[in-house]
All heavy atoms as an XYZ file, in Angstrom:
920
protein
N     -20.013     56.777    -19.917
C     -18.881     56.022    -20.451
C     -17.628     56.376    -19.642
O     -17.360     57.541    -19.354
C     -18.683     56.354    -21.930
C     -17.528     55.581    -22.538
S     -17.155     55.996    -24.247
C     -18.308     54.965    -25.096
N     -16.854     55.349    -19.298
C     -15.640     55.538    -18.496
C     -14.534     56.162    -19.342
O     -14.416     55.883    -20.530
C     -15.179     54.210    -17.934
N     -13.738     56.975    -18.702
C     -12.587     57.564    -19.373
C     -11.456     56.549    -19.407
O     -11.361     55.669    -18.540
C     -12.128     58.817    -18.629
C     -13.096     59.954    -18.709
C     -12.547     61.169    -17.993
C     -13.506     62.324    -18.075
N     -12.997     63.491    -17.353
N     -10.597     56.685    -20.411
C      -9.477     55.756    -20.582
C      -8.635     55.665    -19.317
O      -8.282     54.575    -18.874
C      -8.607     56.168    -21.774
C      -7.363     55.349    -21.894
C      -7.418     54.058    -22.400
C      -6.135     55.848    -21.477
C      -6.278     53.284    -22.506
C      -4.986     55.077    -21.570
C      -5.069     53.797    -22.094
N      -8.292     56.795    -18.723
C      -7.430     56.796    -17.534
C      -8.096     56.065    -16.370
O      -7.420     55.387    -15.603
C      -7.047     58.221    -17.133
C      -6.038     58.872    -18.067
C      -4.738     58.096    -18.173
O      -4.238     57.573    -17.147
O      -4.206     58.000    -19.284
N      -9.405     56.169    -16.250
C     -10.113     55.457    -15.187
C     -10.044     53.948    -15.413
O      -9.811     53.179    -14.474
C     -11.570     55.906    -15.119
C     -11.717     57.365    -14.698
O     -10.802     57.882    -14.017
O     -12.731     57.978    -15.071
N     -10.267     53.532    -16.653
C     -10.198     52.114    -16.993
C      -8.782     51.597    -16.777
O      -8.573     50.527    -16.191
C     -10.663     51.872    -18.446
C     -10.419     50.432    -18.870
C     -12.130     52.249    -18.609
N      -7.790     52.363    -17.226
C      -6.390     51.975    -17.057
C      -6.051     51.825    -15.580
O      -5.428     50.844    -15.174
C      -5.485     53.025    -17.709
C      -4.011     52.732    -17.564
C      -3.190     53.822    -18.223
C      -1.719     53.653    -17.942
N      -0.924     54.758    -18.455
N      -6.455     52.776    -14.782
C      -6.172     52.739    -13.341
C      -6.793     51.476    -12.721
O      -6.156     50.796    -11.912
C      -6.709     54.003    -12.668
C      -6.264     54.210    -11.267
C      -6.646     55.564    -10.651
N      -7.621     56.386    -11.320
C      -7.357     57.363    -12.205
N      -6.109     57.621    -12.535
N      -8.313     58.082    -12.760
N      -8.014     51.133    -13.136
C      -8.670     49.936    -12.615
C      -7.908     48.672    -13.011
O      -7.668     47.793    -12.185
C     -10.117     49.866    -13.138
C     -10.894     48.685    -12.625
C     -11.100     48.709    -11.119
O     -11.194     49.813    -10.529
O     -11.156     47.619    -10.526
N      -7.499     48.573    -14.274
C      -6.743     47.412    -14.730
C      -5.398     47.307    -14.022
O      -4.935     46.215    -13.706
C      -6.514     47.455    -16.253
C      -7.646     46.873    -17.038
C      -8.513     47.705    -17.730
C      -7.841     45.505    -17.096
C      -9.559     47.171    -18.462
C      -8.884     44.960    -17.815
C      -9.755     45.792    -18.506
N      -4.743     48.433    -13.776
C      -3.419     48.428    -13.164
C      -3.458     47.998    -11.693
O      -2.420     47.750    -11.105
C      -2.745     49.794    -13.303
C      -2.362     50.127    -14.736
S      -1.288     48.904    -15.508
C       0.267     49.324    -14.758
N      -4.623     47.855    -11.124
C      -4.733     47.332     -9.759
C      -4.412     45.840     -9.721
O      -4.047     45.316     -8.676
C      -6.125     47.582     -9.202
C      -6.383     49.030     -8.910
C      -7.740     49.235     -8.291
N      -7.954     50.664     -8.090
C      -9.123     51.207     -7.872
N     -10.206     50.452     -7.814
N      -9.232     52.505     -7.709
N      -4.577     45.194    -10.855
C      -4.312     43.753    -10.953
C      -2.798     43.539    -11.047
O      -2.139     44.059    -11.943
C      -4.994     43.192    -12.197
C      -4.838     41.693    -12.356
O      -3.821     41.125    -11.888
O      -5.721     41.091    -12.975
N      -2.197     42.765    -10.114
C      -0.745     42.551    -10.130
C      -0.233     41.931    -11.432
O       0.866     42.236    -11.877
C      -0.482     41.618     -8.948
C      -1.738     41.515     -8.190
C      -2.844     42.081     -8.999
N      -1.034     41.060    -12.053
C      -0.607     40.444    -13.315
C      -0.565     41.468    -14.443
O       0.329     41.427    -15.288
C      -1.527     39.271    -13.685
C      -1.457     38.069    -12.749
C      -2.493     37.030    -13.146
C      -0.061     37.475    -12.734
N      -1.504     42.375    -14.450
C      -1.508     43.436    -15.464
C      -0.305     44.352    -15.250
O       0.394     44.704    -16.203
C      -2.825     44.245    -15.426
C      -2.748     45.458    -16.339
C      -4.006     43.348    -15.817
N      -0.039     44.701    -13.981
C       1.134     45.546    -13.691
C       2.421     44.861    -14.132
O       3.305     45.481    -14.709
C       1.204     45.888    -12.200
C       0.257     46.978    -11.780
C       0.601     47.553    -10.415
N       0.877     46.566     -9.396
C      -0.048     45.967     -8.644
N      -1.315     46.245     -8.805
N       0.309     45.090     -7.719
N       2.528     43.569    -13.866
C       3.729     42.824    -14.261
C       3.877     42.822    -15.776
O       4.974     43.001    -16.300
C       3.671     41.399    -13.723
N       2.780     42.624    -16.487
C       2.827     42.626    -17.948
C       3.237     43.979    -18.507
O       4.023     44.065    -19.450
N       2.732     45.032    -17.908
C       3.100     46.384    -18.346
C       4.578     46.623    -18.092
O       5.278     47.215    -18.920
C       2.253     47.429    -17.628
N       5.076     46.155    -16.959
C       6.500     46.297    -16.657
C       7.351     45.500    -17.622
O       8.436     45.938    -18.022
N       6.868     44.323    -18.030
C       7.606     43.491    -18.977
C       7.765     44.206    -20.314
O       8.805     44.135    -20.937
C       6.888     42.147    -19.165
C       7.693     41.130    -19.910
C       8.921     40.660    -19.130
O       8.996     40.788    -17.925
N       9.882     40.137    -19.827
N       6.730     44.917    -20.742
C       6.807     45.674    -21.991
C       7.931     46.709    -21.915
O       8.675     46.909    -22.871
C       5.456     46.334    -22.285
C       5.387     46.970    -23.666
C       4.065     47.663    -23.922
N       3.912     48.776    -23.002
C       2.835     48.987    -22.251
N       1.824     48.177    -22.289
N       2.776     50.025    -21.442
N       8.084     47.324    -20.753
C       9.171     48.288    -20.563
C      10.530     47.598    -20.658
O      11.479     48.162    -21.198
C       9.042     48.995    -19.211
C       7.823     49.901    -19.132
O       7.271     50.261    -20.188
O       7.421     50.235    -18.006
N      10.622     46.380    -20.137
C      11.868     45.618    -20.215
C      12.210     45.336    -21.673
O      13.346     45.506    -22.099
C      11.782     44.306    -19.404
C      12.969     43.404    -19.680
C      11.683     44.619    -17.924
N      11.219     44.908    -22.457
C      11.454     44.644    -23.886
C      11.997     45.894    -24.576
O      12.948     45.834    -25.348
C      10.172     44.212    -24.597
C       9.578     42.912    -24.149
C       8.210     42.719    -24.175
C      10.372     41.854    -23.697
C       7.637     41.516    -23.775
C       9.806     40.655    -23.289
C       8.452     40.492    -23.337
O       7.885     39.314    -22.945
N      11.364     47.029    -24.292
C      11.789     48.279    -24.922
C      13.204     48.654    -24.499
O      14.010     49.130    -25.316
C      10.807     49.400    -24.582
N      13.542     48.446    -23.237
C      14.881     48.780    -22.739
C      15.950     47.884    -23.367
O      17.022     48.353    -23.752
C      14.916     48.670    -21.212
C      16.135     49.288    -20.585
C      16.215     50.792    -20.773
O      15.178     51.468    -20.803
O      17.356     51.286    -20.896
N      15.648     46.584    -23.492
C      16.590     45.659    -24.118
C      16.780     46.035    -25.587
O      17.908     46.047    -26.090
C      16.118     44.192    -23.971
C      16.919     43.248    -24.865
C      16.222     43.761    -22.519
N      15.699     46.374    -26.266
C      15.788     46.775    -27.671
C      16.657     48.017    -27.820
O      17.541     48.080    -28.684
C      14.386     47.038    -28.236
N      16.436     48.994    -26.955
C      17.221     50.224    -26.999
C      18.700     49.945    -26.725
O      19.579     50.482    -27.404
C      16.671     51.216    -25.969
O      17.476     52.369    -25.903
N      18.969     49.096    -25.757
C      20.346     48.747    -25.424
C      21.035     48.082    -26.615
O      22.158     48.447    -26.969
C      20.384     47.826    -24.209
C      21.761     47.334    -23.783
C      22.649     48.495    -23.368
C      21.625     46.326    -22.654
N      20.374     47.131    -27.244
C      20.962     46.436    -28.395
C      21.268     47.419    -29.526
O      22.341     47.358    -30.143
C      20.021     45.335    -28.886
N      20.344     48.344    -29.796
C      20.576     49.359    -30.850
C      21.757     50.259    -30.507
O      22.610     50.538    -31.344
C      19.328     50.229    -31.033
C      18.268     49.668    -31.911
C      17.197     50.707    -32.268
N      16.670     51.442    -31.128
C      15.687     51.029    -30.349
N      15.109     49.870    -30.560
N      15.273     51.768    -29.340
N      21.804     50.719    -29.239
C      22.863     51.640    -28.825
C      24.235     50.980    -28.861
O      25.222     51.608    -29.256
C      22.578     52.211    -27.443
C      21.430     53.221    -27.450
C      21.161     53.802    -26.087
N      20.570     52.761    -25.248
C      20.716     52.693    -23.928
N      21.426     53.583    -23.274
N      20.136     51.737    -23.238
N      24.305     49.724    -28.444
C      25.581     49.001    -28.460
C      26.095     48.897    -29.889
O      27.262     49.175    -30.168
C      25.422     47.602    -27.814
C      26.578     46.695    -28.160
C      25.285     47.742    -26.310
N      25.224     48.502    -30.808
C      25.624     48.348    -32.204
C      26.029     49.697    -32.802
O      27.065     49.819    -33.465
C      24.485     47.721    -33.019
C      24.866     47.428    -34.459
C      23.740     46.757    -35.205
N      22.497     47.500    -35.197
C      22.270     48.593    -35.920
N      23.196     49.080    -36.728
N      21.104     49.215    -35.855
N      25.235     50.726    -32.524
C      25.528     52.057    -33.072
C      26.839     52.602    -32.505
O      27.646     53.187    -33.237
C      24.384     53.016    -32.762
N      27.059     52.415    -31.203
C      28.286     52.911    -30.577
C      29.517     52.274    -31.210
O      30.545     52.923    -31.366
C      28.264     52.647    -29.073
C      29.444     53.249    -28.331
C      29.211     53.183    -26.832
C      30.379     53.712    -26.042
N      30.544     55.146    -26.093
N      29.386     51.011    -31.616
C      30.500     50.305    -32.259
C      30.590     50.615    -33.748
O      31.546     50.186    -34.399
C      30.349     48.803    -32.050
N      29.615     51.341    -34.274
C      29.630     51.684    -35.698
C      29.378     50.490    -36.607
O      29.887     50.444    -37.734
N      28.585     49.536    -36.142
C      28.333     48.323    -36.910
C      26.938     48.338    -37.520
O      25.982     48.783    -36.869
C      28.451     47.087    -36.008
C      29.800     46.858    -35.332
C      29.692     45.731    -34.311
C      30.854     46.541    -36.370
N      26.830     47.838    -38.721
C      25.517     47.640    -39.321
C      24.953     46.323    -38.803
O      25.684     45.489    -38.240
C      25.628     47.573    -40.843
O      26.342     46.398    -41.221
N      23.673     46.112    -38.990
C      23.090     44.829    -38.600
C      23.721     43.690    -39.402
O      23.941     42.601    -38.860
C      21.576     44.841    -38.801
C      20.859     45.712    -37.806
C      19.354     45.695    -37.992
O      18.827     45.136    -38.947
N      18.646     46.341    -37.068
N      24.035     43.946    -40.660
C      24.663     42.918    -41.491
C      26.038     42.557    -40.944
O      26.395     41.375    -40.858
C      24.772     43.400    -42.950
O      23.457     43.695    -43.423
C      25.405     42.347    -43.832
N      26.811     43.553    -40.566
C      28.144     43.278    -40.011
C      28.022     42.563    -38.666
O      28.802     41.659    -38.362
C      28.944     44.580    -39.862
C      30.337     44.376    -39.337
C      31.218     43.608    -40.313
N      32.554     43.443    -39.758
C      33.241     42.319    -39.797
N      32.756     41.270    -40.436
N      34.429     42.250    -39.256
N      27.028     42.958    -37.878
C      26.795     42.288    -36.599
C      26.468     40.813    -36.843
O      26.944     39.947    -36.116
C      25.658     42.979    -35.847
C      25.419     42.476    -34.443
S      26.721     42.869    -33.255
C      26.313     44.540    -32.809
N      25.705     40.536    -37.883
C      25.394     39.152    -38.239
C      26.665     38.378    -38.566
O      26.862     37.251    -38.109
C      24.453     39.108    -39.434
C      24.214     37.700    -39.970
C      23.359     37.672    -41.221
O      22.482     38.503    -41.408
N      23.605     36.702    -42.078
N      27.533     38.994    -39.355
C      28.792     38.341    -39.732
C      29.649     38.024    -38.510
O      30.287     36.976    -38.435
C      29.575     39.231    -40.695
C      28.910     39.404    -42.046
C      29.533     40.519    -42.878
O      30.463     41.211    -42.393
O      29.076     40.726    -44.017
N      29.659     38.917    -37.542
C      30.495     38.746    -36.358
C      29.913     37.761    -35.342
O      30.670     37.116    -34.613
C      30.729     40.097    -35.678
C      31.564     41.109    -36.466
C      31.506     42.477    -35.809
C      33.006     40.625    -36.601
N      28.584     37.665    -35.290
C      27.946     36.860    -34.247
C      27.307     35.569    -34.742
O      27.087     34.656    -33.947
C      26.837     37.660    -33.538
O      25.809     37.964    -34.501
C      27.379     38.929    -32.907
N      26.977     35.536    -36.023
C      26.222     34.393    -36.538
C      24.734     34.502    -36.243
O      23.961     33.601    -36.565
N      24.318     35.597    -35.634
C      22.897     35.842    -35.371
C      22.301     36.471    -36.627
O      22.832     37.463    -37.131
C      22.706     36.773    -34.158
C      23.326     36.145    -32.909
C      21.232     37.102    -33.941
C      23.460     37.115    -31.742
N      21.232     35.903    -37.135
C      20.620     36.394    -38.370
C      20.283     37.878    -38.268
O      19.823     38.353    -37.220
C      19.358     35.601    -38.691
N      20.502     38.608    -39.350
C      20.198     40.034    -39.384
C      18.727     40.277    -39.043
O      18.398     41.225    -38.327
C      20.534     40.623    -40.764
C      20.271     42.099    -40.910
C      18.839     42.424    -41.284
O      18.183     41.676    -42.009
N      18.339     43.531    -40.776
N      17.845     39.411    -39.516
C      16.420     39.567    -39.223
C      16.152     39.436    -37.717
O      15.306     40.144    -37.167
C      15.588     38.551    -40.004
O      15.981     37.236    -39.676
N      16.895     38.557    -37.046
C      16.741     38.409    -35.600
C      17.295     39.636    -34.877
O      16.693     40.105    -33.897
C      17.430     37.136    -35.100
C      17.240     36.871    -33.631
C      15.794     36.629    -33.209
O      14.936     36.332    -34.064
O      15.522     36.735    -32.008
N      18.403     40.175    -35.352
C      18.951     41.405    -34.765
C      17.928     42.527    -34.891
O      17.680     43.280    -33.945
C      20.299     41.776    -35.415
C      21.355     40.716    -35.059
C      20.752     43.179    -34.976
C      22.634     40.820    -35.857
N      17.302     42.626    -36.047
C      16.268     43.639    -36.257
C      15.106     43.437    -35.298
O      14.607     44.395    -34.700
C      15.773     43.597    -37.700
O      14.736     44.532    -37.896
N      14.656     42.201    -35.141
C      13.549     41.918    -34.213
C      13.935     42.295    -32.780
O      13.131     42.876    -32.048
C      13.144     40.449    -34.287
C      12.276     40.116    -35.480
C      11.651     38.738    -35.368
N      12.610     37.667    -35.550
C      12.981     37.172    -36.721
N      12.471     37.658    -37.834
N      13.858     36.197    -36.797
N      15.157     41.995    -32.399
C      15.620     42.346    -31.050
C      15.615     43.862    -30.878
O      15.105     44.391    -29.890
C      17.040     41.787    -30.794
C      16.996     40.256    -30.710
C      17.651     42.391    -29.520
C      18.365     39.609    -30.784
N      16.171     44.569    -31.855
C      16.300     46.021    -31.757
C      14.958     46.744    -31.826
O      14.859     47.895    -31.414
C      17.230     46.543    -32.849
C      18.671     46.141    -32.642
C      19.614     46.741    -33.659
O      19.173     47.540    -34.520
O      20.816     46.424    -33.592
N      13.943     46.094    -32.351
C      12.623     46.708    -32.460
C      11.617     46.114    -31.474
O      10.439     46.449    -31.529
C      12.102     46.575    -33.893
C      12.899     47.441    -34.833
O      12.903     48.656    -34.711
N      13.618     46.822    -35.755
N      12.089     45.246    -30.593
C      11.238     44.588    -29.594
C      10.021     43.945    -30.258
O       8.934     43.942    -29.704
C      10.816     45.567    -28.499
N      10.209     43.427    -31.470
C       9.112     42.797    -32.195
C       8.572     41.604    -31.433
O       9.327     40.808    -30.870
C       9.575     42.328    -33.585
C       9.714     43.481    -34.564
O       9.363     44.617    -34.193
O      10.171     43.234    -35.692
N       7.274     41.492    -31.447
C       6.571     40.353    -30.857
C       6.941     40.162    -29.387
O       6.862     39.059    -28.866
C       6.852     39.067    -31.645
C       6.461     39.163    -33.105
C       6.912     37.964    -33.913
O       7.094     36.880    -33.335
O       7.079     38.126    -35.120
N       7.391     41.241    -28.725
C       7.737     41.132    -27.315
C       8.856     40.150    -27.045
O       8.935     39.569    -25.982
N       9.734     39.970    -28.026
C      10.792     38.978    -27.887
C      12.019     39.595    -27.235
O      12.574     40.562    -27.708
C      11.144     38.422    -29.257
C       9.996     37.616    -29.829
C      10.171     37.376    -31.271
N      11.239     36.432    -31.517
C      11.402     35.818    -32.663
N      10.578     36.037    -33.643
N      12.399     34.984    -32.831
N      12.404     39.008    -26.138
C      13.616     39.431    -25.462
C      14.662     38.344    -25.671
O      14.400     37.179    -25.406
C      13.369     39.625    -23.958
O      12.337     40.586    -23.785
C      14.621     40.105    -23.262
N      15.844     38.708    -26.160
C      16.877     37.699    -26.386
C      17.416     37.149    -25.075
O      17.335     37.806    -24.031
C      17.955     38.475    -27.139
C      17.768     39.882    -26.691
C      16.286     40.050    -26.481
N      17.976     35.966    -25.129
C      18.612     35.377    -23.964
C      19.914     36.090    -23.636
O      20.428     36.894    -24.432
N      20.451     35.786    -22.483
C      21.704     36.409    -22.060
C      22.853     36.053    -23.003
O      23.714     36.901    -23.259
C      22.047     35.992    -20.627
C      21.106     36.541    -19.558
C      21.490     35.985    -18.193
C      21.119     38.048    -19.535
N      22.865     34.837    -23.527
C      23.920     34.446    -24.470
C      23.897     35.292    -25.722
O      24.945     35.711    -26.222
N      22.710     35.576    -26.220
C      22.573     36.420    -27.411
C      23.031     37.835    -27.109
O      23.778     38.438    -27.894
C      21.114     36.422    -27.907
O      20.747     35.081    -28.258
C      20.936     37.342    -29.106
N      22.613     38.386    -25.974
C      23.029     39.745    -25.611
C      24.538     39.811    -25.404
O      25.175     40.787    -25.801
C      22.284     40.213    -24.350
C      20.808     40.485    -24.572
S      20.465     41.744    -25.827
C      21.009     43.223    -24.973
N      25.116     38.774    -24.809
C      26.568     38.736    -24.620
C      27.272     38.704    -25.964
O      28.290     39.384    -26.162
C      26.965     37.526    -23.772
N      26.746     37.931    -26.915
C      27.351     37.855    -28.251
C      27.274     39.196    -28.966
O      28.243     39.614    -29.618
C      26.656     36.771    -29.081
N      26.156     39.900    -28.853
C      26.039     41.224    -29.475
C      27.057     42.187    -28.869
O      27.698     42.961    -29.587
C      24.612     41.763    -29.309
C      23.507     40.998    -30.027
C      22.132     41.555    -29.644
C      23.699     41.024    -31.531
N      27.213     42.128    -27.556
C      28.198     42.984    -26.897
C      29.616     42.636    -27.311
O      30.433     43.522    -27.575
N      29.923     41.352    -27.369
C      31.263     40.901    -27.766
C      31.617     41.416    -29.155
O      32.738     41.876    -29.383
C      31.327     39.366    -27.724
C      32.666     38.793    -28.075
C      33.763     39.111    -27.065
O      33.463     39.293    -25.882
O      34.932     39.172    -27.483
N      30.666     41.366    -30.073
C      30.910     41.857    -31.434
C      31.219     43.352    -31.436
O      31.935     43.850    -32.302
C      29.704     41.568    -32.329
N      30.696     44.066    -30.454
C      30.922     45.512    -30.333
C      32.071     45.820    -29.379
O      32.255     46.962    -28.974
C      29.642     46.186    -29.853
N      32.843     44.786    -28.999
C      33.966     44.915    -28.079
C      33.506     45.426    -26.714
O      34.143     46.276    -26.092
C      35.061     45.816    -28.670
C      36.402     45.608    -27.977
O      36.641     44.495    -27.476
O      37.196     46.564    -27.930
N      32.369     44.891    -26.269
C      31.804     45.240    -24.972
C      31.484     43.963    -24.226
O      31.381     42.893    -24.799
C      30.536     46.077    -25.145
C      30.778     47.423    -25.780
S      29.226     48.338    -25.839
C      29.750     49.753    -26.795
N      31.295     44.095    -22.929
C      30.964     42.966    -22.070
C      29.598     43.209    -21.452
O      29.320     44.312    -20.962
C      32.021     42.801    -20.950
C      31.633     41.694    -19.988
C      33.391     42.553    -21.541
N      28.755     42.198    -21.461
C      27.450     42.294    -20.829
C      27.625     42.145    -19.324
O      28.272     41.213    -18.850
C      26.531     41.181    -21.351
C      25.140     41.098    -20.716
C      24.311     42.331    -21.064
C      24.440     39.835    -21.175
N      27.048     43.072    -18.570
C      27.077     43.021    -17.115
C      25.628     42.933    -16.651
O      24.808     43.759    -17.033
C      27.752     44.279    -16.513
C      27.703     44.244    -15.003
C      29.179     44.400    -17.026
N      25.327     41.941    -15.840
C      23.966     41.736    -15.367
C      23.919     41.989    -13.876
O      24.799     41.532    -13.136
C      23.489     40.292    -15.671
C      22.090     40.060    -15.148
C      23.568     40.016    -17.161
N      22.942     42.705    -13.439
C      22.799     42.971    -12.015
C      21.481     43.646    -11.737
O      20.717     43.955    -12.647
N      21.209     43.853    -10.492
C      20.005     44.544    -10.072
C      20.393     45.884     -9.467
O      21.426     46.005     -8.818
C      19.249     43.737     -9.009
C      18.594     42.501     -9.561
C      19.188     41.259     -9.414
C      17.376     42.575    -10.215
C      18.579     40.115     -9.903
C      16.763     41.441    -10.718
C      17.373     40.210    -10.553
O      16.776     39.086    -11.038
N      19.536     46.862     -9.689
C      19.685     48.166     -9.041
C      18.333     48.520     -8.436
O      17.300     47.984     -8.831
C      20.141     49.273    -10.027
C      21.526     48.974    -10.579
C      19.144     49.474    -11.143
N      18.351     49.432     -7.502
C      17.088     49.872     -6.912
C      16.304     50.669     -7.949
O      16.858     51.148     -8.942
C      17.351     50.745     -5.687
O      17.888     51.993     -6.098
N      15.024     50.814     -7.723
C      14.199     51.608     -8.638
C      14.696     53.053     -8.692
O      14.714     53.670     -9.743
C      12.733     51.539     -8.239
C      12.123     50.182     -8.513
C      10.669     50.122     -8.126
C      10.123     48.736     -8.423
N       8.711     48.619     -8.072
N      15.144     53.564     -7.555
C      15.669     54.935     -7.523
C      16.929     55.047     -8.384
O      17.113     56.032     -9.106
C      15.974     55.347     -6.081
N      17.796     54.033     -8.312
C      19.002     54.052     -9.137
C      18.638     53.951    -10.614
O      19.253     54.623    -11.442
C      19.927     52.903     -8.753
C      20.620     53.102     -7.424
C      21.354     51.858     -6.974
O      20.837     50.747     -7.085
N      22.561     52.040     -6.470
N      17.655     53.136    -10.948
C      17.238     52.996    -12.343
C      16.733     54.329    -12.890
O      17.049     54.704    -14.023
C      16.166     51.921    -12.479
N      15.984     55.058    -12.086
C      15.501     56.376    -12.498
C      16.682     57.307    -12.756
O      16.721     58.034    -13.751
C      14.543     56.968    -11.434
C      14.272     58.440    -11.683
C      13.247     56.170    -11.391
N      17.664     57.281    -11.871
C      18.853     58.131    -12.027
C      19.644     57.747    -13.270
O      20.128     58.611    -14.008
C      19.730     58.035    -10.780
C      20.927     58.961    -10.797
C      20.583     60.437    -10.780
O      19.461     60.817    -10.396
O      21.459     61.241    -11.164
N      19.795     56.462    -13.532
C      20.518     56.001    -14.715
C      19.826     56.502    -15.973
O      20.465     57.059    -16.875
C      20.635     54.464    -14.730
C      21.621     54.012    -13.645
C      21.075     53.954    -16.099
C      21.590     52.518    -13.369
N      18.507     56.328    -16.044
C      17.759     56.780    -17.231
C      17.885     58.287    -17.406
O      18.024     58.777    -18.522
C      16.300     56.359    -17.127
C      16.116     54.878    -17.345
C      14.659     54.481    -17.234
C      14.528     52.979    -17.407
N      13.136     52.547    -17.369
N      17.845     59.032    -16.302
C      17.984     60.490    -16.372
C      19.348     60.866    -16.957
O      19.441     61.707    -17.843
C      17.817     61.097    -14.974
C      17.921     62.609    -14.939
C      17.695     63.120    -13.537
C      19.015     63.619    -13.015
N      18.964     64.109    -11.642
N      20.388     60.211    -16.482
C      21.735     60.513    -16.967
C      21.903     60.108    -18.430
O      22.590     60.788    -19.179
C      22.781     59.831    -16.093
C      22.868     60.454    -14.716
C      23.944     59.800    -13.897
N      23.970     60.359    -12.558
C      25.011     60.252    -11.749
N      26.092     59.612    -12.126
N      24.967     60.777    -10.559
N      21.287     58.997    -18.824
C      21.358     58.592    -20.229
C      20.698     59.648    -21.112
O      21.230     60.005    -22.155
C      20.681     57.233    -20.437
C      21.501     56.079    -19.924
C      20.761     54.759    -19.998
O      19.542     54.718    -19.961
N      21.516     53.682    -20.100
N      19.539     60.166    -20.677
C      18.836     61.191    -21.451
C      19.658     62.469    -21.551
O      19.548     63.214    -22.507
C      17.474     61.486    -20.835
C      16.461     60.408    -21.112
C      15.118     60.730    -20.504
C      14.152     59.598    -20.755
N      12.844     59.836    -20.129
N      20.495     62.717    -20.554
C      21.352     63.907    -20.566
C      22.579     63.711    -21.440
O      23.387     64.610    -21.586
C      21.778     64.265    -19.144
C      20.643     64.735    -18.266
C      21.040     64.897    -16.809
O      22.085     64.414    -16.369
N      20.204     65.575    -16.047
N      22.716     62.504    -22.004
C      23.805     62.254    -22.933
C      25.086     61.741    -22.306
O      26.127     61.743    -22.952
N      25.029     61.313    -21.051
C      26.238     60.756    -20.452
C      26.620     59.470    -21.169
O      25.765     58.729    -21.637
C      26.026     60.504    -18.957
C      25.934     61.796    -18.177
C      26.055     61.598    -16.689
O      26.695     60.630    -16.259
O      25.513     62.431    -15.957
N      27.902     59.186    -21.276
C      28.363     58.005    -22.007
C      27.734     56.710    -21.499
O      27.479     56.555    -20.304
C      29.872     58.002    -21.771
C      30.204     59.404    -21.431
C      28.994     59.964    -20.727
N      27.524     55.825    -22.444
C      26.946     54.518    -22.156
C      27.822     53.739    -21.179
O      29.048     53.776    -21.268
C      26.884     53.765    -23.482
C      25.781     52.761    -23.734
C      24.414     53.395    -23.517
C      25.884     52.245    -25.150
N      27.216     53.072    -20.262
C      27.878     52.151    -19.336
C      28.834     52.817    -18.352
O      29.667     52.151    -17.784
C      28.638     51.053    -20.090
C      27.788     50.285    -21.034
C      28.076     50.260    -22.371
C      26.697     49.574    -20.585
C      27.293     49.548    -23.256
C      25.905     48.860    -21.466
C      26.200     48.849    -22.787
N      28.724     54.113    -18.168
C      29.646     54.756    -17.241
C      28.932     55.101    -15.936
O      28.960     56.223    -15.484
C      30.260     55.987    -17.882
C      31.010     55.609    -19.129
C      32.242     56.452    -19.344
O      32.443     57.426    -18.626
O      32.970     56.097    -20.239
N      28.309     54.107    -15.346
C      27.539     54.336    -14.143
C      28.056     53.497    -12.988
O      27.346     53.221    -12.045
C      26.059     54.007    -14.403
C      25.469     54.849    -15.490
C      25.236     54.308    -16.732
C      25.177     56.181    -15.274
C      24.697     55.079    -17.745
C      24.639     56.956    -16.276
C      24.395     56.408    -17.522
N      29.319     53.070    -13.049
C      29.820     52.159    -12.009
C      29.739     52.779    -10.617
O      29.401     52.100     -9.654
C      31.240     51.720    -12.324
O      32.095     52.832    -12.424
N      30.009     54.034    -10.491
C      29.940     54.682     -9.185
C      28.503     54.692     -8.690
O      28.228     54.371     -7.536
C      30.468     56.137     -9.260
O      31.797     56.096     -9.757
C      30.436     56.810     -7.917
N      27.590     55.029     -9.565
C      26.171     55.060     -9.194
C      25.703     53.650     -8.825
O      25.026     53.465     -7.808
C      25.336     55.582    -10.370
C      23.825     55.583    -10.158
C      23.440     56.535     -9.048
C      23.124     55.942    -11.445
N      26.066     52.664     -9.619
C      25.614     51.308     -9.362
C      26.185     50.750     -8.065
O      25.530     49.960     -7.385
C      25.992     50.387    -10.528
C      25.285     50.707    -11.851
C      25.825     49.805    -12.939
C      23.789     50.570    -11.727
N      27.385     51.162     -7.719
C      28.011     50.663     -6.505
C      27.471     51.388     -5.259
O      27.577     50.878     -4.154
C      29.528     50.843     -6.579
N      26.892     52.572     -5.461
C      26.394     53.355     -4.335
C      25.140     52.782     -3.750
O      24.517     51.881     -4.297
N      24.769     53.309     -2.621
C      23.544     52.855     -1.946
C      22.473     53.889     -2.123
O      22.738     55.084     -2.128
C      23.834     52.639     -0.455
C      24.797     51.510     -0.214
C      25.018     51.304      1.248
C      26.009     50.166      1.462
N      26.346     49.996      2.844
N      21.258     53.392     -2.262
C      20.099     54.283     -2.375
C      19.149     54.053     -1.239
O      18.944     52.989     -0.794
C      19.346     53.998     -3.668
O      19.664     54.876     -4.668
C-alpha cells in the first residue's frame, strides 16, 4: 500500500492539481485578511454589514473561506473602506511573499510592507 506522502507527491506532479492546491491557499489568505482587517478596526460582522450592506452571513463565509468562495475586488474594497483602509492589489515575487508572511507571523503591523514591496528580489 502506498504512503500518503507518495500519493500526494504523485498527484502534485499534475499542473492542474498544483494550481488547485495553490488556489486553496489563496482562499485561506483572503479569509485571513478579511478577518484581520475587521478585527483591526474593532468591528463586529454585524457592524461591518451595517457599514457595507454585505450580509453578515456572507462576511462570515468570506472570513471562513467557506465553499472556497473568494470575494470579488469590489467586496474586498468595501470591507476595507468600512475599516477605514484601502485595498491595494499587486504582485510580489514568491520570495517577497515568504518574507511578508514571516514578518506577519512576527507580529509586524498589518500593511506596513511598502519598503519590502517596492524592493527587488
